[in-house]
C-alpha positions in Angstrom: 0.0 0.0 0.1 1.3 3.5 -0.9 2.2 5.5 2.1 0.0 8.5 2.7 2.2 11.7 3.1 1.5 13.3 6.5 0.4 16.9 7.0 3.7 17.6 8.7 5.7 16.4 5.6 3.7 18.6 3.3 4.3 21.6 5.6 8.0 20.8 5.6 8.2 20.5 1.8 6.1 23.7 1.1 7.9 26.0 3.4 6.5 29.5 3.3 5.9 29.7 -0.4 2.4 30.3 -1.5 3.0 29.8 -5.2 1.5 27.3 -7.6 3.6 24.5 -6.2 2.3 25.1 -2.6 -1.3 25.3 -4.0 -0.9 22.0 -5.8 0.4 20.6 -2.6 -2.5 21.6 -0.7 -4.7 19.9 -3.4 -2.7 16.8 -2.8 -3.1 17.0 0.9 -7.0 17.3 0.5 -7.6 15.1 -2.6 -5.3 12.1 -2.0 -6.5 11.3 1.5 -9.9 11.7 0.2 -9.3 9.1 -2.5 -7.7 6.8 0.1 -10.8 7.1 2.4 -13.1 6.6 -0.6 -11.2 3.4 -1.3 -11.7 2.2 2.3 -15.4 3.0 2.1 -15.6 1.0 -1.0 -13.8 -2.0 0.3 -15.7 -2.1 3.7 -19.1 -3.2 2.3 -17.5 -6.0 0.2 -15.7 -7.2 3.4 -19.0 -7.2 5.2 -20.7 -9.1 2.4 -18.0 -11.7 2.5 -18.6 -12.1 6.2 -22.3 -12.4 5.5 -21.6 -15.2 3.1 -19.6 -17.0 5.7 -22.8 -17.9 7.4 -23.2 -20.6 10.1 -24.1 -23.1 7.3 -21.0 -22.3 5.2 -18.7 -22.3 8.2 -19.9 -25.6 9.4 -19.4 -27.2 6.0 -15.9 -25.9 5.8 -15.2 -27.5 9.2 -17.0 -30.8 8.5 -14.9 -33.8 9.2 -14.7 -36.5 6.5 -16.4 -39.7 7.6 -15.9 -41.8 4.5 -12.1 -41.6 4.7 -11.9 -41.2 8.5 -8.6 -43.3 9.1 -6.4 -40.4 8.7 -5.3 -37.2 10.5 -8.1 -34.5 10.6 -8.0 -31.3 12.5 -6.5 -32.2 16.1 -7.2 -35.9 15.6 -5.1 -38.8 14.3 -8.4 -40.1 13.4 -12.0 -39.6 14.4 -15.2 -41.4 13.4 -18.9 -41.7 14.3 -19.7 -45.3 15.4 -22.8 -47.2 16.4 -21.0 -48.9 19.3 -17.5 -49.4 20.8 -15.6 -52.5 21.4 -13.4 -52.5 24.5 -10.3 -54.9 24.2 -10.1 -55.4 27.9 -11.2 -54.0 31.2 -9.9 -50.6 32.1 -9.9 -48.1 34.9 -12.1 -45.0 35.1 -14.4 -44.5 32.2 -15.2 -47.8 30.4 -12.9 -48.3 27.4 -10.7 -45.4 28.3 -7.2 -46.3 27.1 -3.6 -45.2 27.6 -0.4 -46.0 25.8 -1.0 -47.5 22.5 -4.3 -49.3 23.1 -7.5 -47.9 21.5 -11.3 -48.4 21.8 -12.5 -49.9 18.5 -15.4 -48.3 16.7 -18.2 -50.7 15.7 -19.9 -49.9 12.4 -17.6 -46.8 11.7 -18.8 -44.0 9.5 -22.5 -44.6 10.2 -24.4 -41.3 10.3 -28.2 -42.4 10.4 -29.9 -43.6 13.5 -33.5 -44.6 14.4 -35.5 -42.5 16.8 -35.1 -45.2 19.4 -31.5 -45.1 19.5 -30.3 -44.5 23.0 -26.7 -43.8 22.4 -23.8 -43.8 19.9 -20.2 -42.6 19.9 -17.5 -40.4 18.5 -14.3 -42.5 18.7 -10.9 -40.8 18.3 -7.2 -40.9 18.7 -4.9 -38.0 19.3 -1.2 -37.2 19.6 0.3 -36.7 23.0 -0.9 -33.6 24.7 1.2 -30.7 26.0 -1.1 -30.3 28.9 -4.1 -31.9 30.4 -7.0 -30.8 28.2 -10.7 -31.5 27.4 -12.5 -32.7 24.3 -16.2 -32.0 24.0 -19.0 -32.6 21.7 -22.1 -30.5 21.6 -25.1 -31.3 19.2 -27.8 -29.1 17.8 -31.0 -30.0 15.9 -31.2 -28.5 12.3 -35.0 -28.0 11.7 -34.4 -26.9 8.0 -31.6 -29.4 7.5 -29.0 -26.6 7.2 -29.0 -24.2 10.1 -28.4 -25.5 13.7 -30.8 -24.2 16.4 -29.3 -22.0 19.0 -30.9 -24.4 21.6 -28.4 -27.0 22.8 -29.7 -30.7 22.5 -26.9 -32.3 24.4 -23.2 -32.3 25.3 -20.5 -34.7 26.5 -17.0 -33.9 27.6 -13.9 -36.0 28.2 -10.9 -34.9 30.2 -7.6 -36.1 29.0 -4.3 -36.5 30.8 -1.1 -35.9 28.9 -0.3 -39.6 28.5 -3.7 -40.6 27.1 -4.0 -41.0 23.4 -7.5 -42.1 22.6 -11.1 -42.1 23.8 -14.7 -41.5 22.9 -17.5 -39.0 23.3 -21.2 -40.1 23.8 -24.1 -38.9 21.9 -27.1 -39.8 23.8 -30.9 -39.3 23.3 -32.2 -36.2 25.1 -34.9 -36.6 27.8 -37.8 -35.7 25.5 -36.6 -38.0 22.8 -35.1 -37.3 19.4 -36.7 -34.9 16.9 -36.4 -36.4 13.5 -34.1 -34.7 11.0 -30.5 -33.6 10.8 -28.2 -32.7 13.6 -24.9 -30.8 13.8 -22.2 -31.9 16.2 -19.6 -29.3 17.2 -16.3 -30.6 18.5 -14.4 -28.5 21.0 -10.7 -28.5 22.3 -10.7 -26.6 25.5 -9.6 -26.1 29.0 -11.4 -28.3 31.6 -14.5 -26.8 33.0 -14.7 -24.1 30.2 -18.2 -23.2 28.9 -19.0 -23.7 25.2 -17.0 -21.1 23.2 -17.2 -21.2 19.4 -13.5 -20.2 18.7 -12.7 -23.5 20.4 -14.4 -25.5 17.7 -12.0 -27.8 15.9 -14.3 -29.6 13.6 -18.0 -30.5 13.0 -20.0 -33.6 12.1 -23.5 -34.4 11.2 -26.0 -37.1 11.9 -29.6 -37.8 10.9 -32.5 -39.3 13.1 -34.9 -41.2 10.9 -38.2 -42.8 11.4 
C-alpha cells in the first residue's frame, strides 16, 4: 500500500511559499487522503458481504470432518469417526474403554451417520497425539430443523478430560430426555480447558448425523 504523506511532511516540503507548487501541494493533501478514504469505504461493504456469506451453514461445511475416509489425520485428531457402538479390548480403569499408551477403543460400524429415533446412544471415537497439557475434548449437538442451520438451543453435550499420557477415547451422543426430533443434527467438536463453557472459537471440527423414522 502506498504510504500517505502526512500533513507535517507537506508543511516541511512547502515551506513559506504560497505559489503554484504550494497550492498544488494543498490539493494533494486534500484530494489524495480523500481518495484513500473513498477506497476504504468502497472495500468495507465488500468485506461485510464476505462475512455475511460466511454464514453458520457455510462455516460448518468448511469444518465438516470426512467420515468416509476417516482413518487419517483430521484437525486435532489422528483419526475420528462416528460409530454405532464401541468394542473394548479389555477392562480398564475409570471410564469404560478409556485407554492409555497404544491401546484404542475400537469403533463398531464406523462411518455410520443415520440412527433410528429409538437409539439411546452412539459414539464419536478418536485418537490424538500426545498432549502438551491436560485438556478437554467436548461434543455439543444441535438440531437443524431446516436441515442446514443449527438451532441455538443445545440438544446435548458430553466432555472428556484427557491427561497428557492418554491418546484415545470417545464421546457419547445420547438421546435427550424428550426423545429425538427427526431430522438432521450438527455436532460441534471443541478442544478446551477443563470446565470451560462452550465457546465457538474453540471449535476444531464438525460432524452431522440424521435421526430417521
